[in-house]
All heavy atoms as TSV, in Angstrom:
chain	resi	resn	atom	element	x	y	z
A	1	MET	N	N	133.832	-94.453	-0.572
A	1	MET	CA	C	134.691	-93.373	-0.550
A	1	MET	C	C	135.853	-93.751	0.444
A	1	MET	O	O	135.678	-94.381	1.447
A	1	MET	CB	C	133.977	-92.108	-0.020
A	1	MET	CG	C	134.883	-90.956	0.094
A	1	MET	SD	S	134.084	-89.363	0.648
A	1	MET	CE	C	132.394	-89.623	0.575
A	2	ARG	N	N	137.054	-93.258	0.038
A	2	ARG	CA	C	138.247	-93.463	0.979
A	2	ARG	C	C	138.635	-92.075	1.360
A	2	ARG	O	O	138.650	-91.108	0.628
A	2	ARG	CB	C	139.329	-94.169	0.092
A	2	ARG	CG	C	140.556	-94.491	0.937
A	2	ARG	CD	C	141.544	-95.364	0.125
A	2	ARG	NE	N	142.065	-94.687	-1.061
A	2	ARG	CZ	C	143.016	-93.783	-1.114
A	2	ARG	NH1	N	143.598	-93.452	-0.055
A	2	ARG	NH2	N	143.429	-93.301	-2.267
A	3	ILE	N	N	139.083	-91.954	2.632
A	3	ILE	CA	C	139.502	-90.744	3.236
A	3	ILE	C	C	140.985	-90.815	3.501
A	3	ILE	O	O	141.443	-91.766	4.052
A	3	ILE	CB	C	138.798	-90.524	4.594
A	3	ILE	CG1	C	137.266	-90.582	4.373
A	3	ILE	CG2	C	139.200	-89.156	5.238
A	3	ILE	CD1	C	136.524	-90.740	5.667
A	4	SER	N	N	141.715	-89.791	3.095
A	4	SER	CA	C	143.122	-89.735	3.477
A	4	SER	C	C	143.423	-88.360	4.120
A	4	SER	O	O	142.818	-87.342	3.843
A	4	SER	CB	C	144.030	-89.899	2.201
A	4	SER	OG	O	143.851	-88.870	1.298
A	5	ILE	N	N	144.359	-88.426	5.024
A	5	ILE	CA	C	144.780	-87.259	5.761
A	5	ILE	C	C	146.277	-87.045	5.542
A	5	ILE	O	O	147.037	-87.957	5.748
A	5	ILE	CB	C	144.525	-87.468	7.267
A	5	ILE	CG1	C	143.073	-87.739	7.558
A	5	ILE	CG2	C	145.018	-86.228	8.042
A	5	ILE	CD1	C	142.840	-88.221	9.034
A	6	ASP	N	N	146.584	-85.870	5.074
A	6	ASP	CA	C	147.980	-85.497	4.820
A	6	ASP	C	C	148.542	-84.998	6.162
A	6	ASP	O	O	148.279	-83.857	6.629
A	6	ASP	CB	C	148.067	-84.403	3.744
A	6	ASP	CG	C	149.502	-83.984	3.412
A	6	ASP	OD1	O	150.443	-84.268	4.219
A	6	ASP	OD2	O	149.690	-83.417	2.367
A	7	HIS	N	N	149.281	-85.846	6.834
A	7	HIS	CA	C	149.787	-85.570	8.171
A	7	HIS	C	C	150.891	-84.489	8.171
A	7	HIS	O	O	151.154	-83.933	9.152
A	7	HIS	CB	C	150.223	-86.839	8.900
A	7	HIS	CG	C	149.135	-87.778	9.106
A	7	HIS	ND1	N	148.183	-87.623	10.080
A	7	HIS	CD2	C	148.753	-88.916	8.412
A	7	HIS	CE1	C	147.265	-88.579	10.064
A	7	HIS	NE2	N	147.557	-89.325	9.055
A	8	ASP	N	N	151.467	-84.254	6.993
A	8	ASP	CA	C	152.463	-83.208	6.937
A	8	ASP	C	C	151.747	-81.834	6.871
A	8	ASP	O	O	152.354	-80.784	7.200
A	8	ASP	CB	C	153.278	-83.349	5.631
A	8	ASP	CG	C	154.205	-84.514	5.731
A	8	ASP	OD1	O	154.657	-84.933	6.824
A	8	ASP	OD2	O	154.486	-85.167	4.664
A	9	ARG	N	N	150.512	-81.796	6.440
A	9	ARG	CA	C	149.747	-80.530	6.351
A	9	ARG	C	C	148.959	-80.284	7.575
A	9	ARG	O	O	148.733	-79.091	7.993
A	9	ARG	CB	C	148.858	-80.490	5.140
A	9	ARG	CG	C	149.537	-80.493	3.825
A	9	ARG	CD	C	148.510	-80.439	2.726
A	9	ARG	NE	N	148.404	-78.954	2.388
A	9	ARG	CZ	C	147.776	-78.488	1.399
A	9	ARG	NH1	N	147.148	-79.273	0.581
A	9	ARG	NH2	N	147.757	-77.179	1.198
A	10	CYS	N	N	148.472	-81.298	8.199
A	10	CYS	CA	C	147.561	-81.151	9.318
A	10	CYS	C	C	148.183	-80.371	10.498
A	10	CYS	O	O	149.385	-80.585	10.819
A	10	CYS	CB	C	147.220	-82.586	9.866
A	10	CYS	SG	S	146.095	-82.475	11.308
A	11	MET	N	N	147.457	-79.424	11.057
A	11	MET	CA	C	147.985	-78.618	12.100
A	11	MET	C	C	147.180	-78.774	13.389
A	11	MET	O	O	147.437	-78.125	14.390
A	11	MET	CB	C	147.948	-77.115	11.711
A	11	MET	CG	C	146.600	-76.602	11.390
A	11	MET	SD	S	146.602	-74.890	10.836
A	11	MET	CE	C	145.664	-74.122	12.084
A	12	GLY	N	N	146.290	-79.790	13.364
A	12	GLY	CA	C	145.586	-80.079	14.621
A	12	GLY	C	C	144.494	-79.171	14.965
A	12	GLY	O	O	144.182	-79.028	16.195
A	13	ALA	N	N	143.827	-78.420	14.076
A	13	ALA	CA	C	142.863	-77.452	14.319
A	13	ALA	C	C	141.621	-78.108	14.909
A	13	ALA	O	O	140.883	-77.461	15.727
A	13	ALA	CB	C	142.421	-76.642	13.057
A	14	GLY	N	N	141.327	-79.356	14.584
A	14	GLY	CA	C	140.212	-80.083	15.156
A	14	GLY	C	C	138.832	-79.882	14.517
A	14	GLY	O	O	137.855	-80.396	14.961
A	15	GLN	N	N	138.788	-79.123	13.430
A	15	GLN	CA	C	137.499	-78.884	12.711
A	15	GLN	C	C	136.903	-80.182	12.192
A	15	GLN	O	O	135.680	-80.327	12.139
A	15	GLN	CB	C	137.699	-77.900	11.625
A	15	GLN	CG	C	138.131	-76.495	12.072
A	15	GLN	CD	C	137.158	-75.935	13.163
A	15	GLN	OE1	O	135.992	-75.839	12.970
A	15	GLN	NE2	N	137.753	-75.604	14.316
A	16	CYS	N	N	137.760	-81.129	11.838
A	16	CYS	CA	C	137.212	-82.401	11.282
A	16	CYS	C	C	136.480	-83.187	12.329
A	16	CYS	O	O	135.440	-83.715	12.155
A	16	CYS	CB	C	138.352	-83.226	10.627
A	16	CYS	SG	S	139.715	-83.576	11.773
A	17	ALA	N	N	137.091	-83.197	13.568
A	17	ALA	CA	C	136.512	-83.986	14.671
A	17	ALA	C	C	135.223	-83.319	15.165
A	17	ALA	O	O	134.304	-83.995	15.632
A	17	ALA	CB	C	137.519	-84.114	15.791
A	18	ILE	N	N	135.152	-82.032	15.046
A	18	ILE	CA	C	133.898	-81.277	15.409
A	18	ILE	C	C	132.837	-81.545	14.400
A	18	ILE	O	O	131.685	-81.792	14.767
A	18	ILE	CB	C	134.218	-79.776	15.555
A	18	ILE	CG1	C	135.133	-79.487	16.749
A	18	ILE	CG2	C	132.922	-78.999	15.624
A	18	ILE	CD1	C	135.664	-78.079	16.823
A	19	ALA	N	N	133.201	-81.551	13.120
A	19	ALA	CA	C	132.193	-81.714	12.065
A	19	ALA	C	C	131.731	-83.197	11.949
A	19	ALA	O	O	130.548	-83.416	11.673
A	19	ALA	CB	C	132.739	-81.293	10.700
A	20	ALA	N	N	132.605	-84.121	12.084
A	20	ALA	CA	C	132.243	-85.546	11.978
A	20	ALA	C	C	132.913	-86.371	13.073
A	20	ALA	O	O	133.837	-87.103	12.904
A	20	ALA	CB	C	132.743	-86.050	10.607
A	21	PRO	N	N	132.407	-86.278	14.253
A	21	PRO	CA	C	132.949	-86.935	15.369
A	21	PRO	C	C	132.918	-88.439	15.406
A	21	PRO	O	O	133.667	-89.114	16.124
A	21	PRO	CB	C	132.199	-86.383	16.584
A	21	PRO	CG	C	130.878	-85.963	16.042
A	21	PRO	CD	C	131.221	-85.487	14.682
A	22	GLY	N	N	132.091	-88.997	14.555
A	22	GLY	CA	C	131.996	-90.424	14.361
A	22	GLY	C	C	133.064	-91.006	13.394
A	22	GLY	O	O	133.204	-92.196	13.267
A	23	VAL	N	N	133.818	-90.085	12.774
A	23	VAL	CA	C	134.777	-90.490	11.735
A	23	VAL	C	C	136.243	-90.014	12.195
A	23	VAL	O	O	137.167	-90.811	12.044
A	23	VAL	CB	C	134.507	-89.911	10.404
A	23	VAL	CG1	C	135.548	-90.220	9.342
A	23	VAL	CG2	C	133.103	-90.381	9.912
A	24	PHE	N	N	136.375	-88.811	12.705
A	24	PHE	CA	C	137.679	-88.239	12.977
A	24	PHE	C	C	137.900	-88.068	14.453
A	24	PHE	O	O	136.953	-87.808	15.260
A	24	PHE	CB	C	137.879	-86.883	12.317
A	24	PHE	CG	C	137.741	-86.930	10.835
A	24	PHE	CD1	C	136.584	-86.656	10.201
A	24	PHE	CD2	C	138.905	-87.181	10.067
A	24	PHE	CE1	C	136.526	-86.692	8.780
A	24	PHE	CE2	C	138.838	-87.177	8.705
A	24	PHE	CZ	C	137.655	-86.922	8.053
A	25	THR	N	N	139.176	-88.212	14.870
A	25	THR	CA	C	139.577	-87.956	16.199
A	25	THR	C	C	140.941	-87.276	16.152
A	25	THR	O	O	141.434	-86.921	15.027
A	25	THR	CB	C	139.554	-89.238	17.091
A	25	THR	OG1	O	139.783	-89.006	18.425
A	25	THR	CG2	C	140.621	-90.248	16.532
A	26	HIS	N	N	141.616	-87.229	17.260
A	26	HIS	CA	C	143.013	-86.721	17.300
A	26	HIS	C	C	143.928	-87.795	17.785
A	26	HIS	O	O	143.604	-88.568	18.663
A	26	HIS	CB	C	143.111	-85.515	18.181
A	26	HIS	CG	C	142.541	-84.294	17.597
A	26	HIS	ND1	N	141.243	-83.897	17.884
A	26	HIS	CD2	C	142.999	-83.400	16.730
A	26	HIS	CE1	C	140.989	-82.799	17.156
A	26	HIS	NE2	N	142.010	-82.482	16.462
A	27	ASP	N	N	145.113	-87.911	17.188
A	27	ASP	CA	C	146.062	-88.918	17.683
A	27	ASP	C	C	146.783	-88.377	18.918
A	27	ASP	O	O	146.464	-87.288	19.445
A	27	ASP	CB	C	147.078	-89.239	16.626
A	27	ASP	CG	C	147.999	-88.102	16.143
A	27	ASP	OD1	O	148.074	-87.042	16.835
A	27	ASP	OD2	O	148.624	-88.255	15.082
A	28	GLU	N	N	147.744	-89.065	19.493
A	28	GLU	CA	C	148.439	-88.718	20.712
A	28	GLU	C	C	149.242	-87.426	20.590
A	28	GLU	O	O	149.488	-86.785	21.584
A	28	GLU	CB	C	149.371	-89.873	21.239
A	28	GLU	CG	C	150.420	-90.245	20.295
A	28	GLU	CD	C	150.009	-91.208	19.144
A	28	GLU	OE1	O	148.880	-91.765	19.166
A	28	GLU	OE2	O	150.803	-91.478	18.290
A	29	ASP	N	N	149.525	-86.971	19.364
A	29	ASP	CA	C	150.289	-85.753	19.132
A	29	ASP	C	C	149.325	-84.546	18.833
A	29	ASP	O	O	149.814	-83.473	18.605
A	29	ASP	CB	C	151.249	-85.910	18.032
A	29	ASP	CG	C	152.325	-86.893	18.278
A	29	ASP	OD1	O	152.797	-86.914	19.451
A	29	ASP	OD2	O	152.655	-87.704	17.351
A	30	GLY	N	N	147.967	-84.807	18.841
A	30	GLY	CA	C	147.014	-83.804	18.597
A	30	GLY	C	C	146.656	-83.518	17.163
A	30	GLY	O	O	146.039	-82.558	16.855
A	31	TYR	N	N	147.052	-84.458	16.250
A	31	TYR	CA	C	146.724	-84.266	14.879
A	31	TYR	C	C	145.569	-85.138	14.490
A	31	TYR	O	O	145.265	-86.144	15.125
A	31	TYR	CB	C	147.930	-84.594	13.966
A	31	TYR	CG	C	149.088	-83.628	14.219
A	31	TYR	CD1	C	150.142	-83.962	14.975
A	31	TYR	CD2	C	148.968	-82.292	13.754
A	31	TYR	CE1	C	151.191	-83.061	15.268
A	31	TYR	CE2	C	149.951	-81.380	13.995
A	31	TYR	CZ	C	151.068	-81.761	14.741
A	31	TYR	OH	O	152.098	-80.832	14.986
A	32	SER	N	N	144.946	-84.879	13.320
A	32	SER	CA	C	143.800	-85.647	12.915
A	32	SER	C	C	144.156	-87.062	12.634
A	32	SER	O	O	145.180	-87.455	12.170
A	32	SER	CB	C	143.232	-84.968	11.564
A	32	SER	OG	O	142.082	-85.674	11.188
A	33	ALA	N	N	143.103	-87.966	13.014
A	33	ALA	CA	C	143.218	-89.384	12.715
A	33	ALA	C	C	141.835	-89.933	12.497
A	33	ALA	O	O	140.830	-89.345	12.957
A	33	ALA	CB	C	143.838	-90.097	13.990
A	34	LEU	N	N	141.740	-91.001	11.810
A	34	LEU	CA	C	140.451	-91.701	11.589
A	34	LEU	C	C	140.203	-92.670	12.689
A	34	LEU	O	O	141.080	-93.389	13.145
A	34	LEU	CB	C	140.521	-92.411	10.228
A	34	LEU	CG	C	140.648	-91.578	8.982
A	34	LEU	CD1	C	140.963	-92.392	7.737
A	34	LEU	CD2	C	139.377	-90.817	8.739
A	35	LEU	N	N	138.916	-92.682	13.105
A	35	LEU	CA	C	138.531	-93.579	14.149
A	35	LEU	C	C	138.504	-95.011	13.567
A	35	LEU	O	O	138.047	-95.213	12.377
A	35	LEU	CB	C	137.130	-93.245	14.690
A	35	LEU	CG	C	137.043	-92.065	15.599
A	35	LEU	CD1	C	135.571	-91.607	15.777
A	35	LEU	CD2	C	137.731	-92.381	16.914
A	36	PRO	N	N	138.890	-96.025	14.300
A	36	PRO	CA	C	138.759	-97.402	13.861
A	36	PRO	C	C	137.280	-97.715	13.569
A	36	PRO	O	O	136.413	-97.269	14.352
A	36	PRO	CB	C	139.217	-98.227	15.005
A	36	PRO	CG	C	139.999	-97.293	15.880
A	36	PRO	CD	C	139.455	-95.922	15.664
A	37	GLY	N	N	137.024	-98.333	12.505
A	37	GLY	CA	C	135.609	-98.720	12.190
A	37	GLY	C	C	134.735	-97.513	11.692
A	37	GLY	O	O	133.618	-97.670	11.649
A	38	HIS	N	N	135.403	-96.457	11.310
A	38	HIS	CA	C	134.718	-95.260	10.833
A	38	HIS	C	C	133.865	-95.609	9.558
A	38	HIS	O	O	134.175	-96.530	8.857
A	38	HIS	CB	C	135.621	-94.097	10.517
A	38	HIS	CG	C	136.521	-94.333	9.410
A	38	HIS	ND1	N	137.718	-95.014	9.474
A	38	HIS	CD2	C	136.385	-94.005	8.089
A	38	HIS	CE1	C	138.234	-95.012	8.314
A	38	HIS	NE2	N	137.451	-94.476	7.391
A	39	ASP	N	N	132.829	-94.816	9.382
A	39	ASP	CA	C	131.933	-95.011	8.151
A	39	ASP	C	C	132.343	-93.862	7.210
A	39	ASP	O	O	131.932	-92.751	7.381
A	39	ASP	CB	C	130.464	-94.859	8.612
A	39	ASP	CG	C	129.537	-94.933	7.479
A	39	ASP	OD1	O	129.983	-95.316	6.311
A	39	ASP	OD2	O	128.336	-94.747	7.653
A	40	PRO	N	N	133.007	-94.195	6.109
A	40	PRO	CA	C	133.395	-93.179	5.113
A	40	PRO	C	C	132.166	-92.574	4.421
A	40	PRO	O	O	132.262	-91.585	3.860
A	40	PRO	CB	C	134.346	-93.892	4.147
A	40	PRO	CG	C	134.048	-95.357	4.299
A	40	PRO	CD	C	133.503	-95.514	5.768
A	41	ALA	N	N	131.026	-93.266	4.505
A	41	ALA	CA	C	129.810	-92.680	3.915
A	41	ALA	C	C	129.063	-91.768	4.826
A	41	ALA	O	O	128.024	-91.249	4.468
A	41	ALA	CB	C	128.934	-93.871	3.453
A	42	ASP	N	N	129.637	-91.511	6.015
A	42	ASP	CA	C	128.893	-90.575	6.909
A	42	ASP	C	C	128.714	-89.217	6.164
A	42	ASP	O	O	129.636	-88.707	5.589
A	42	ASP	CB	C	129.857	-90.346	8.162
A	42	ASP	CG	C	129.238	-89.486	9.234
A	42	ASP	OD1	O	128.682	-88.409	8.864
A	42	ASP	OD2	O	129.299	-89.838	10.371
A	43	PRO	N	N	127.509	-88.644	6.194
A	43	PRO	CA	C	127.280	-87.465	5.375
A	43	PRO	C	C	128.052	-86.301	5.910
A	43	PRO	O	O	128.223	-85.323	5.154
A	43	PRO	CB	C	125.789	-87.216	5.619
A	43	PRO	CG	C	125.328	-88.121	6.742
A	43	PRO	CD	C	126.345	-89.226	6.843
A	44	MET	N	N	128.607	-86.308	7.077
A	44	MET	CA	C	129.417	-85.211	7.597
A	44	MET	C	C	130.842	-85.205	7.162
A	44	MET	O	O	131.626	-84.271	7.412
A	44	MET	CB	C	129.278	-85.157	9.090
A	44	MET	CG	C	127.857	-84.758	9.551
A	44	MET	SD	S	127.156	-83.273	8.852
A	44	MET	CE	C	128.212	-82.023	9.492
A	45	VAL	N	N	131.301	-86.265	6.466
A	45	VAL	CA	C	132.666	-86.430	6.020
A	45	VAL	C	C	133.037	-85.275	5.083
A	45	VAL	O	O	134.067	-84.603	5.173
A	45	VAL	CB	C	132.931	-87.765	5.455
A	45	VAL	CG1	C	134.318	-87.782	4.710
A	45	VAL	CG2	C	132.880	-88.806	6.507
A	46	ARG	N	N	132.117	-84.956	4.202
A	46	ARG	CA	C	132.377	-83.868	3.193
A	46	ARG	C	C	132.510	-82.540	3.907
A	46	ARG	O	O	133.363	-81.702	3.561
A	46	ARG	CB	C	131.339	-83.871	2.137
A	46	ARG	CG	C	131.356	-85.036	1.212
A	46	ARG	CD	C	130.390	-84.879	0.034
A	46	ARG	NE	N	130.319	-86.092	-0.706
A	46	ARG	CZ	C	131.203	-86.493	-1.578
A	46	ARG	NH1	N	132.246	-85.801	-1.775
A	46	ARG	NH2	N	131.013	-87.671	-2.215
A	47	GLU	N	N	131.698	-82.345	4.890
A	47	GLU	CA	C	131.803	-81.115	5.712
A	47	GLU	C	C	133.082	-81.035	6.414
A	47	GLU	O	O	133.657	-79.920	6.525
A	47	GLU	CB	C	130.577	-80.996	6.619
A	47	GLU	CG	C	130.605	-79.774	7.558
A	47	GLU	CD	C	130.600	-78.498	6.812
A	47	GLU	OE1	O	130.119	-78.380	5.675
A	47	GLU	OE2	O	131.101	-77.428	7.461
A	48	ALA	N	N	133.543	-82.134	6.997
A	48	ALA	CA	C	134.781	-82.163	7.695
A	48	ALA	C	C	135.978	-81.829	6.808
A	48	ALA	O	O	136.852	-81.009	7.126
A	48	ALA	CB	C	134.999	-83.535	8.343
A	49	ALA	N	N	135.915	-82.377	5.572
A	49	ALA	CA	C	136.979	-82.055	4.603
A	49	ALA	C	C	137.006	-80.539	4.264
A	49	ALA	O	O	138.006	-79.907	4.135
A	49	ALA	CB	C	136.900	-82.900	3.362
A	50	ARG	N	N	135.776	-80.034	4.054
A	50	ARG	CA	C	135.626	-78.619	3.665
A	50	ARG	C	C	136.032	-77.694	4.820
A	50	ARG	O	O	136.621	-76.665	4.639
A	50	ARG	CB	C	134.171	-78.345	3.305
A	50	ARG	CG	C	133.906	-76.964	2.725
A	50	ARG	CD	C	132.536	-76.454	2.906
A	50	ARG	NE	N	132.042	-76.350	4.186
A	50	ARG	CZ	C	132.396	-75.378	5.108
A	50	ARG	NH1	N	133.221	-74.458	4.784
A	50	ARG	NH2	N	131.871	-75.396	6.345
A	51	ALA	N	N	135.844	-78.105	6.066
A	51	ALA	CA	C	136.137	-77.286	7.214
A	51	ALA	C	C	137.649	-77.223	7.487
A	51	ALA	O	O	138.060	-76.384	8.256
A	51	ALA	CB	C	135.324	-77.755	8.408
A	52	CYS	N	N	138.379	-78.138	7.031
A	52	CYS	CA	C	139.812	-78.182	7.295
A	52	CYS	C	C	140.544	-76.981	6.757
A	52	CYS	O	O	140.529	-76.648	5.607
A	52	CYS	CB	C	140.520	-79.469	6.715
A	52	CYS	SG	S	142.238	-79.509	7.113
A	53	PRO	N	N	141.077	-76.183	7.681
A	53	PRO	CA	C	141.710	-74.893	7.318
A	53	PRO	C	C	142.952	-75.036	6.394
A	53	PRO	O	O	143.319	-74.060	5.669
A	53	PRO	CB	C	142.085	-74.183	8.565
A	53	PRO	CG	C	142.202	-75.200	9.595
A	53	PRO	CD	C	141.239	-76.349	9.116
A	54	VAL	N	N	143.592	-76.197	6.395
A	54	VAL	CA	C	144.785	-76.393	5.630
A	54	VAL	C	C	144.574	-77.416	4.491
A	54	VAL	O	O	145.469	-77.843	3.841
A	54	VAL	CB	C	146.014	-76.691	6.439
A	54	VAL	CG1	C	146.389	-75.566	7.373
A	54	VAL	CG2	C	145.775	-77.995	7.305
A	55	ARG	N	N	143.301	-77.810	4.331
A	55	ARG	CA	C	142.961	-78.775	3.266
A	55	ARG	C	C	143.796	-80.067	3.378
A	55	ARG	O	O	144.263	-80.592	2.335
A	55	ARG	CB	C	143.085	-78.188	1.906
A	55	ARG	CG	C	142.303	-76.956	1.643
A	55	ARG	CD	C	140.790	-77.270	1.649
A	55	ARG	NE	N	139.997	-76.126	1.370
A	55	ARG	CZ	C	139.112	-75.631	2.195
A	55	ARG	NH1	N	138.939	-76.117	3.394
A	55	ARG	NH2	N	138.358	-74.588	1.866
A	56	ALA	N	N	143.915	-80.602	4.626
A	56	ALA	CA	C	144.732	-81.809	4.787
A	56	ALA	C	C	143.929	-83.097	4.532
A	56	ALA	O	O	144.475	-84.158	4.506
A	56	ALA	CB	C	145.288	-81.864	6.246
A	57	ILE	N	N	142.604	-82.947	4.399
A	57	ILE	CA	C	141.720	-84.163	4.183
A	57	ILE	C	C	141.327	-84.180	2.774
A	57	ILE	O	O	140.894	-83.247	2.183
A	57	ILE	CB	C	140.471	-84.031	5.093
A	57	ILE	CG1	C	140.863	-83.948	6.541
A	57	ILE	CG2	C	139.561	-85.208	4.767
A	57	ILE	CD1	C	139.708	-83.630	7.468
A	58	THR	N	N	141.570	-85.398	2.140
A	58	THR	CA	C	141.154	-85.625	0.733
A	58	THR	C	C	140.181	-86.741	0.643
A	58	THR	O	O	140.385	-87.787	1.384
A	58	THR	CB	C	142.434	-85.996	-0.089
A	58	THR	OG1	O	143.325	-84.936	0.023
A	58	THR	CG2	C	142.066	-86.076	-1.551
A	59	LEU	N	N	139.172	-86.588	-0.069
A	59	LEU	CA	C	138.182	-87.695	-0.224
A	59	LEU	C	C	138.317	-88.243	-1.683
A	59	LEU	O	O	138.468	-87.575	-2.640
A	59	LEU	CB	C	136.753	-87.107	-0.119
A	59	LEU	CG	C	136.480	-86.348	1.187
A	59	LEU	CD1	C	135.077	-85.792	1.170
A	59	LEU	CD2	C	136.752	-87.224	2.386
A	60	HIS	N	N	138.458	-89.539	-1.719
A	60	HIS	CA	C	138.672	-90.305	-2.932
A	60	HIS	C	C	137.385	-91.168	-3.207
A	60	HIS	O	O	137.068	-92.001	-2.472
A	60	HIS	CB	C	139.869	-91.229	-2.851
A	60	HIS	CG	C	141.069	-90.567	-2.340
A	60	HIS	ND1	N	141.958	-89.891	-3.183
A	60	HIS	CD2	C	141.607	-90.397	-1.090
A	60	HIS	CE1	C	142.957	-89.418	-2.511
A	60	HIS	NE2	N	142.726	-89.688	-1.209
A	61	GLU	N	N	136.688	-90.804	-4.274
A	61	GLU	CA	C	135.545	-91.571	-4.728
A	61	GLU	C	C	135.984	-92.946	-5.229
A	61	GLU	O	O	137.000	-93.055	-5.953
A	61	GLU	CB	C	134.766	-90.850	-5.817
A	61	GLU	CG	C	134.280	-89.536	-5.414
A	61	GLU	CD	C	133.234	-89.544	-4.309
A	61	GLU	OE1	O	132.515	-90.529	-4.166
A	61	GLU	OE2	O	133.172	-88.556	-3.600
A	62	THR	N	N	135.288	-94.010	-4.734
A	62	THR	CA	C	135.617	-95.349	-5.202
A	62	THR	C	C	134.676	-95.951	-6.139
A	62	THR	O	O	133.614	-95.446	-6.381
A	62	THR	CB	C	135.717	-96.278	-3.996
A	62	THR	OG1	O	134.531	-96.270	-3.274
A	62	THR	CG2	C	136.853	-95.889	-3.090
């Protein structure tokens, strides 16, 4: 699975980092970012995408 974040939509709510802290973090501006070496197969990734209040996270099946 590939994860993409629409940085134009992200408002920095942080729900993704709370749901999947091994995959998501915040960049220096407070917006969602992927951690280096993240595991896209982490079972909490789907929950993080669902929890995003502005639907800025898209999951792409490979």
